[in-house]
RODO-846555 format. One record per residue (C-alpha): residue number from 1; residue in one letter; x, y, z. Coordinates in steps of 0.2 Angstrom, whole numbers, always signed. Layout:
# residues N
(atom NUM; "a"; (X; Y; Z))
...
# end
This chain:
# residues 377
(atom 1; "m"; (+322; -53; +282))
(atom 2; "t"; (+321; -39; +295))
(atom 3; "v"; (+331; -22; +295))
(atom 4; "p"; (+342; -18; +309))
(atom 5; "l"; (+335; -5; +323))
(atom 6; "d"; (+353; +2; +332))
(atom 7; "p"; (+366; -7; +322))
(atom 8; "a"; (+376; -9; +338))
(atom 9; "d"; (+362; -20; +343))
(atom 10; "p"; (+359; -32; +330))
(atom 11; "a"; (+343; -40; +339))
(atom 12; "d"; (+332; -26; +341))
(atom 13; "t"; (+323; -27; +324))
(atom 14; "l"; (+308; -22; +315))
(atom 15; "p"; (+299; -32; +298))
(atom 16; "a"; (+308; -26; +280))
(atom 17; "p"; (+291; -18; +272))
(atom 18; "p"; (+284; -30; +260))
(atom 19; "d"; (+296; -30; +243))
(atom 20; "p"; (+279; -24; +228))
(atom 21; "r"; (+288; -34; +215))
(atom 22; "a"; (+283; -50; +225))
(atom 23; "r"; (+267; -60; +220))
(atom 24; "p"; (+254; -58; +233))
(atom 25; "s"; (+249; -76; +240))
(atom 26; "r"; (+231; -81; +235))
(atom 27; "l"; (+218; -77; +246))
(atom 28; "g"; (+201; -81; +252))
(atom 29; "v"; (+191; -91; +238))
(atom 30; "l"; (+206; -92; +227))
(atom 31; "a"; (+215; -105; +237))
(atom 32; "d"; (+200; -115; +239))
(atom 33; "l"; (+197; -119; +222))
(atom 34; "d"; (+215; -127; +225))
(atom 35; "k"; (+201; -141; +236))
(atom 36; "p"; (+193; -155; +226))
(atom 37; "l"; (+178; -157; +235))
(atom 38; "v"; (+175; -137; +233))
(atom 39; "s"; (+180; -134; +215))
(atom 40; "g"; (+167; -147; +211))
(atom 41; "f"; (+157; -140; +224))
(atom 42; "l"; (+157; -123; +211))
(atom 43; "v"; (+155; -133; +196))
(atom 44; "t"; (+143; -142; +201))
(atom 45; "l"; (+132; -124; +206))
(atom 46; "g"; (+139; -119; +192))
(atom 47; "v"; (+130; -132; +179))
(atom 48; "l"; (+113; -131; +190))
(atom 49; "a"; (+113; -111; +188))
(atom 50; "a"; (+115; -113; +169))
(atom 51; "l"; (+100; -126; +169))
(atom 52; "l"; (+87; -118; +179))
(atom 53; "l"; (+92; -103; +164))
(atom 54; "g"; (+89; -114; +150))
(atom 55; "s"; (+72; -120; +159))
(atom 56; "a"; (+69; -104; +164))
(atom 57; "l"; (+70; -98; +144))
(atom 58; "g"; (+62; -113; +138))
(atom 59; "t"; (+46; -112; +149))
(atom 60; "i"; (+41; -92; +143))
(atom 61; "g"; (+48; -95; +124))
(atom 62; "t"; (+34; -94; +120))
(atom 63; "i"; (+30; -72; +127))
(atom 64; "i"; (+50; -69; +120))
(atom 65; "v"; (+42; -73; +105))
(atom 66; "y"; (+27; -65; +105))
(atom 67; "i"; (+36; -47; +114))
(atom 68; "v"; (+49; -49; +101))
(atom 69; "l"; (+36; -49; +84))
(atom 70; "a"; (+25; -36; +95))
(atom 71; "l"; (+43; -26; +97))
(atom 72; "f"; (+46; -27; +76))
(atom 73; "l"; (+27; -23; +70))
(atom 74; "a"; (+30; -9; +82))
(atom 75; "v"; (+45; -4; +71))
(atom 76; "g"; (+36; -7; +57))
(atom 77; "l"; (+21; +5; +59))
(atom 78; "d"; (+29; +18; +65))
(atom 79; "p"; (+35; +25; +48))
(atom 80; "m"; (+15; +26; +44))
(atom 81; "v"; (+12; +33; +61))
(atom 82; "r"; (+24; +47; +56))
(atom 83; "l"; (+21; +53; +42))
(atom 84; "l"; (+4; +56; +50))
(atom 85; "e"; (+12; +67; +60))
(atom 86; "r"; (+22; +75; +50))
(atom 87; "h"; (+2; +82; +42))
(atom 88; "g"; (-1; +88; +57))
(atom 89; "r"; (-13; +72; +68))
(atom 90; "s"; (-4; +70; +84))
(atom 91; "r"; (+4; +54; +91))
(atom 92; "p"; (-12; +45; +97))
(atom 93; "t"; (-20; +51; +82))
(atom 94; "g"; (-11; +41; +71))
(atom 95; "i"; (-8; +27; +77))
(atom 96; "a"; (-28; +26; +81))
(atom 97; "i"; (-29; +27; +59))
(atom 98; "v"; (-16; +13; +59))
(atom 99; "f"; (-23; +2; +68))
(atom 100; "g"; (-40; +7; +60))
(atom 101; "s"; (-34; +5; +44))
(atom 102; "f"; (-26; -13; +48))
(atom 103; "t"; (-43; -19; +56))
(atom 104; "l"; (-54; -15; +44))
(atom 105; "v"; (-41; -24; +31))
(atom 106; "f"; (-42; -40; +42))
(atom 107; "a"; (-61; -38; +45))
(atom 108; "a"; (-62; -39; +25))
(atom 109; "f"; (-51; -52; +24))
(atom 110; "l"; (-61; -64; +36))
(atom 111; "v"; (-76; -59; +27))
(atom 112; "f"; (-70; -60; +8))
(atom 113; "v"; (-57; -72; +8))
(atom 114; "l"; (-55; -83; +24))
(atom 115; "p"; (-75; -92; +19))
(atom 116; "p"; (-67; -96; +0))
(atom 117; "v"; (-50; -99; +6))
(atom 118; "i"; (-59; -115; +17))
(atom 119; "g"; (-72; -119; +5))
(atom 120; "q"; (-56; -122; -7))
(atom 121; "v"; (-48; -133; +4))
(atom 122; "a"; (-63; -145; +8))
(atom 123; "q"; (-63; -145; -14))
(atom 124; "l"; (-46; -151; -14))
(atom 125; "f"; (-48; -164; +1))
(atom 126; "e"; (-61; -171; -9))
(atom 127; "l"; (-52; -171; -27))
(atom 128; "i"; (-38; -178; -22))
(atom 129; "p"; (-44; -199; -20))
(atom 130; "e"; (-52; -194; -40))
(atom 131; "a"; (-36; -185; -47))
(atom 132; "i"; (-25; -199; -38))
(atom 133; "s"; (-42; -213; -47))
(atom 134; "g"; (-39; -205; -61))
(atom 135; "i"; (-21; -206; -65))
(atom 136; "p"; (-20; -221; -75))
(atom 137; "d"; (-34; -215; -88))
(atom 138; "s"; (-24; -197; -91))
(atom 139; "l"; (-14; -196; -107))
(atom 140; "w"; (+1; -192; -99))
(atom 141; "f"; (+2; -208; -90))
(atom 142; "a"; (-2; -220; -107))
(atom 143; "g"; (+14; -211; -113))
(atom 144; "l"; (+25; -217; -100))
(atom 145; "t"; (+36; -233; -104))
(atom 146; "p"; (+27; -252; -96))
(atom 147; "d"; (+40; -248; -81))
(atom 148; "a"; (+38; -231; -78))
(atom 149; "q"; (+21; -237; -79))
(atom 150; "a"; (+20; -251; -66))
(atom 151; "a"; (+29; -239; -57))
(atom 152; "v"; (+16; -225; -54))
(atom 153; "t"; (+3; -239; -53))
(atom 154; "g"; (+15; -245; -38))
(atom 155; "f"; (+17; -229; -28))
(atom 156; "i"; (-6; -224; -30))
(atom 157; "e"; (-6; -244; -21))
(atom 158; "q"; (+1; -240; -7))
(atom 159; "l"; (-4; -223; -7))
(atom 160; "s"; (-22; -229; -10))
(atom 161; "a"; (-15; -240; +7))
(atom 162; "w"; (-8; -227; +18))
(atom 163; "a"; (-22; -214; +17))
(atom 164; "s"; (-36; -230; +18))
(atom 165; "s"; (-26; -236; +34))
(atom 166; "p"; (-36; -233; +51))
(atom 167; "s"; (-18; -227; +58))
(atom 168; "t"; (-20; -212; +45))
(atom 169; "i"; (-38; -208; +50))
(atom 170; "a"; (-33; -209; +68))
(atom 171; "a"; (-20; -195; +64))
(atom 172; "l"; (-30; -184; +53))
(atom 173; "s"; (-42; -182; +63))
(atom 174; "g"; (-29; -179; +79))
(atom 175; "g"; (-22; -167; +64))
(atom 176; "v"; (-39; -158; +65))
(atom 177; "l"; (-43; -156; +82))
(atom 178; "l"; (-22; -149; +84))
(atom 179; "i"; (-29; -138; +68))
(atom 180; "g"; (-42; -134; +81))
(atom 181; "v"; (-34; -130; +96))
(atom 182; "g"; (-20; -120; +88))
(atom 183; "f"; (-30; -110; +80))
(atom 184; "i"; (-40; -104; +97))
(atom 185; "s"; (-21; -101; +103))
(atom 186; "a"; (-17; -91; +91))
(atom 187; "v"; (-31; -80; +92))
(atom 188; "s"; (-26; -78; +110))
(atom 189; "a"; (-6; -76; +103))
(atom 190; "g"; (-18; -63; +92))
(atom 191; "f"; (-25; -52; +105))
(atom 192; "i"; (-9; -53; +117))
(atom 193; "v"; (+3; -46; +102))
(atom 194; "v"; (-9; -33; +97))
(atom 195; "a"; (-8; -28; +114))
(atom 196; "l"; (+10; -28; +115))
(atom 197; "t"; (+11; -18; +98))
(atom 198; "l"; (+1; -7; +103))
(atom 199; "y"; (+9; +0; +120))
(atom 200; "f"; (+27; -3; +111))
(atom 201; "l"; (+20; +9; +96))
(atom 202; "a"; (+16; +22; +111))
(atom 203; "s"; (+29; +22; +118))
(atom 204; "l"; (+43; +19; +104))
(atom 205; "s"; (+52; +38; +109))
(atom 206; "s"; (+52; +37; +125))
(atom 207; "m"; (+60; +18; +125))
(atom 208; "k"; (+73; +26; +113))
(atom 209; "e"; (+78; +40; +123))
(atom 210; "a"; (+80; +27; +139))
(atom 211; "m"; (+92; +18; +127))
(atom 212; "y"; (+103; +34; +125))
(atom 213; "s"; (+103; +38; +141))
(atom 214; "l"; (+112; +23; +146))
(atom 215; "a"; (+125; +24; +133))
(atom 216; "p"; (+142; +37; +139))
(atom 217; "a"; (+136; +56; +133))
(atom 218; "h"; (+150; +56; +121))
(atom 219; "s"; (+141; +43; +112))
(atom 220; "r"; (+123; +47; +112))
(atom 221; "a"; (+123; +55; +96))
(atom 222; "r"; (+130; +42; +85))
(atom 223; "l"; (+119; +31; +95))
(atom 224; "a"; (+105; +41; +89))
(atom 225; "d"; (+110; +41; +72))
(atom 226; "l"; (+112; +24; +73))
(atom 227; "t"; (+98; +17; +84))
(atom 228; "e"; (+85; +27; +69))
(atom 229; "r"; (+95; +20; +52))
(atom 230; "i"; (+94; +4; +60))
(atom 231; "t"; (+75; +5; +66))
(atom 232; "s"; (+71; +16; +46))
(atom 233; "s"; (+79; +1; +37))
(atom 234; "v"; (+67; -11; +51))
(atom 235; "g"; (+50; -4; +46))
(atom 236; "s"; (+54; -3; +26))
(atom 237; "s"; (+57; -21; +24))
(atom 238; "l"; (+42; -26; +33))
(atom 239; "i"; (+32; -17; +26))
(atom 240; "g"; (+39; -21; +10))
(atom 241; "s"; (+39; -36; +12))
(atom 242; "v"; (+21; -37; +16))
(atom 243; "t"; (+18; -24; +1))
(atom 244; "l"; (+26; -38; -12))
(atom 245; "s"; (+17; -53; -6))
(atom 246; "t"; (+2; -45; -8))
(atom 247; "f"; (+5; -40; -26))
(atom 248; "n"; (+10; -58; -28))
(atom 249; "a"; (-4; -65; -22))
(atom 250; "a"; (-17; -53; -30))
(atom 251; "t"; (-6; -56; -46))
(atom 252; "v"; (-10; -77; -42))
(atom 253; "f"; (-27; -76; -37))
(atom 254; "v"; (-30; -65; -59))
(atom 255; "l"; (-19; -78; -66))
(atom 256; "h"; (-29; -90; -59))
(atom 257; "l"; (-47; -85; -63))
(atom 258; "v"; (-40; -78; -82))
(atom 259; "i"; (-32; -95; -84))
(atom 260; "g"; (-46; -106; -79))
(atom 261; "l"; (-34; -115; -65))
(atom 262; "p"; (-43; -120; -49))
(atom 263; "f"; (-44; -113; -31))
(atom 264; "p"; (-38; -94; -34))
(atom 265; "a"; (-40; -90; -15))
(atom 266; "l"; (-34; -105; -9))
(atom 267; "m"; (-18; -101; -22))
(atom 268; "a"; (-18; -85; -19))
(atom 269; "v"; (-14; -83; -1))
(atom 270; "v"; (-1; -98; -2))
(atom 271; "a"; (+8; -86; -12))
(atom 272; "f"; (+8; -75; +0))
(atom 273; "v"; (+15; -83; +14))
(atom 274; "i"; (+29; -90; +3))
(atom 275; "t"; (+32; -73; -6))
(atom 276; "l"; (+37; -70; +11))
(atom 277; "i"; (+53; -77; +10))
(atom 278; "p"; (+62; -65; +3))
(atom 279; "l"; (+72; -64; -13))
(atom 280; "f"; (+67; -84; -15))
(atom 281; "g"; (+50; -85; -9))
(atom 282; "s"; (+43; -80; -30))
(atom 283; "v"; (+53; -94; -38))
(atom 284; "i"; (+49; -106; -24))
(atom 285; "f"; (+32; -103; -29))
(atom 286; "w"; (+32; -102; -45))
(atom 287; "v"; (+38; -118; -47))
(atom 288; "l"; (+24; -127; -37))
(atom 289; "a"; (+13; -116; -44))
(atom 290; "s"; (+15; -124; -60))
(atom 291; "v"; (+17; -142; -55))
(atom 292; "i"; (+2; -140; -47))
(atom 293; "a"; (-7; -133; -61))
(atom 294; "l"; (+0; -148; -72))
(atom 295; "f"; (-15; -160; -64))
(atom 296; "t"; (-27; -146; -70))
(atom 297; "s"; (-20; -146; -90))
(atom 298; "p"; (-4; -145; -95))
(atom 299; "l"; (-6; -131; -108))
(atom 300; "q"; (-16; -120; -94))
(atom 301; "a"; (+2; -123; -81))
(atom 302; "l"; (+14; -117; -98))
(atom 303; "i"; (+2; -102; -98))
(atom 304; "f"; (+3; -101; -79))
(atom 305; "a"; (+22; -104; -80))
(atom 306; "i"; (+24; -91; -90))
(atom 307; "a"; (+16; -79; -84))
(atom 308; "y"; (+21; -77; -68))
(atom 309; "l"; (+40; -79; -73))
(atom 310; "i"; (+36; -60; -82))
(atom 311; "y"; (+30; -55; -67))
(atom 312; "i"; (+44; -61; -56))
(atom 313; "q"; (+56; -52; -68))
(atom 314; "l"; (+41; -34; -69))
(atom 315; "e"; (+44; -38; -47))
(atom 316; "s"; (+64; -39; -49))
(atom 317; "y"; (+69; -25; -60))
(atom 318; "v"; (+52; -13; -57))
(atom 319; "i"; (+42; -16; -42))
(atom 320; "s"; (+54; -21; -28))
(atom 321; "p"; (+68; -7; -29))
(atom 322; "r"; (+54; +4; -25))
(atom 323; "v"; (+46; -4; -12))
(atom 324; "m"; (+63; -6; -5))
(atom 325; "n"; (+70; +10; -9))
(atom 326; "k"; (+75; +13; +10))
(atom 327; "a"; (+81; -6; +16))
(atom 328; "i"; (+100; -11; +17))
(atom 329; "s"; (+104; -20; +2))
(atom 330; "i"; (+110; -39; +8))
(atom 331; "p"; (+121; -54; +0))
(atom 332; "a"; (+108; -65; -8))
(atom 333; "a"; (+118; -80; +4))
(atom 334; "l"; (+114; -70; +17))
(atom 335; "v"; (+96; -68; +13))
(atom 336; "l"; (+94; -88; +12))
(atom 337; "i"; (+101; -89; +29))
(atom 338; "g"; (+93; -80; +39))
(atom 339; "a"; (+78; -87; +31))
(atom 340; "l"; (+84; -104; +33))
(atom 341; "v"; (+86; -101; +53))
(atom 342; "g"; (+74; -91; +56))
(atom 343; "g"; (+60; -102; +53))
(atom 344; "a"; (+69; -115; +61))
(atom 345; "l"; (+67; -104; +75))
(atom 346; "m"; (+50; -94; +72))
(atom 347; "g"; (+42; -101; +57))
(atom 348; "i"; (+39; -89; +47))
(atom 349; "i"; (+37; -76; +60))
(atom 350; "g"; (+55; -79; +59))
(atom 351; "v"; (+58; -77; +40))
(atom 352; "l"; (+47; -63; +40))
(atom 353; "v"; (+62; -56; +54))
(atom 354; "a"; (+74; -62; +49))
(atom 355; "l"; (+79; -49; +33))
(atom 356; "p"; (+75; -34; +46))
(atom 357; "v"; (+90; -43; +58))
(atom 358; "m"; (+102; -47; +44))
(atom 359; "a"; (+99; -29; +37))
(atom 360; "s"; (+102; -22; +57))
(atom 361; "i"; (+117; -35; +59))
(atom 362; "l"; (+127; -27; +42))
(atom 363; "l"; (+121; -11; +47))
(atom 364; "i"; (+131; -11; +66))
(atom 365; "i"; (+146; -18; +55))
(atom 366; "r"; (+147; -7; +45))
(atom 367; "e"; (+146; +6; +55))
(atom 368; "v"; (+156; -1; +70))
(atom 369; "v"; (+166; -16; +68))
(atom 370; "v"; (+172; -10; +52))
(atom 371; "p"; (+177; +10; +55))
(atom 372; "k"; (+187; +1; +74))
(atom 373; "q"; (+195; -9; +65))
(atom 374; "d"; (+200; +4; +53))
(atom 375; "l"; (+211; +14; +66))
(atom 376; "k"; (+220; +0; +72))
(atom 377; "l"; (+237; +0; +62))
# end
């Protein structure tokens, strides 16, 4: 379309201005996307970039686990450091006191707990063949029906054949070697995590301030309040979980000594690890330990089951509310889901971290997502 310059001369014209309502034509790369070769090339580059990123994340996955664990440990230890600061200690002094205390506790574990546990594990492996061979002479075996006795006898024979086969012996030997390698790796990983935890604990305040500065000025106060509540909840959850597991381990150790059950130190360590699972850990260990105690004596197993069940009730209604008083309440279903996902991703570390992570997500949803949705009418 053209506009005449002179109405008397239609040949003298200029281009008309562009219509703002007209859709602009696609230029450059957008136009090249119409070509199948260019589109395929760009898609291939995207897939290769995703594969490279996934490979890089898989390579540094262990380092990421170390960083996450160290960060959670720093957040968990920070409340104790702040408590010392409120009593007139400087932050470096508080960090030194906290780490010195945990170093003494860990040294006491290595000296007084680990040797009996290793010895009792060796005794357990020595007693397993004797316990299996003595099953046909036990009273509970005599009370079974003939079909049940035949089934149990067949299972014992299959188990003995499996244990004495060369492939099983080779696998167990390889497993012992893997355990040794894993122990060395765990020691080296422990030094790395301790170093990172010290760094994060010393610079936690500056890390928070740097994160606040990235937010808009009008949102920094709310972000700071939400972050402090999250870190406080995480710290309370971690400290509370370890404290409850310690109470469980001490109770199991005392019960085994009083009742006369074998392997008290080993069962106490097993109780500490299993009861790190929130809410359900104590019940899981109660069932497991009661079944194991049956091999010693049905009466002793019954006494242990009743005594530990009483402790579970005491822990649920008296100890846990006082230990976990600052933690955010989480529905039991979410606790179980978080523990399963954390255990599948990071093992026992993931189980320990799952509860604080779920608490943080719930707090963000309650404080940020839900209020925004309430404003939408």
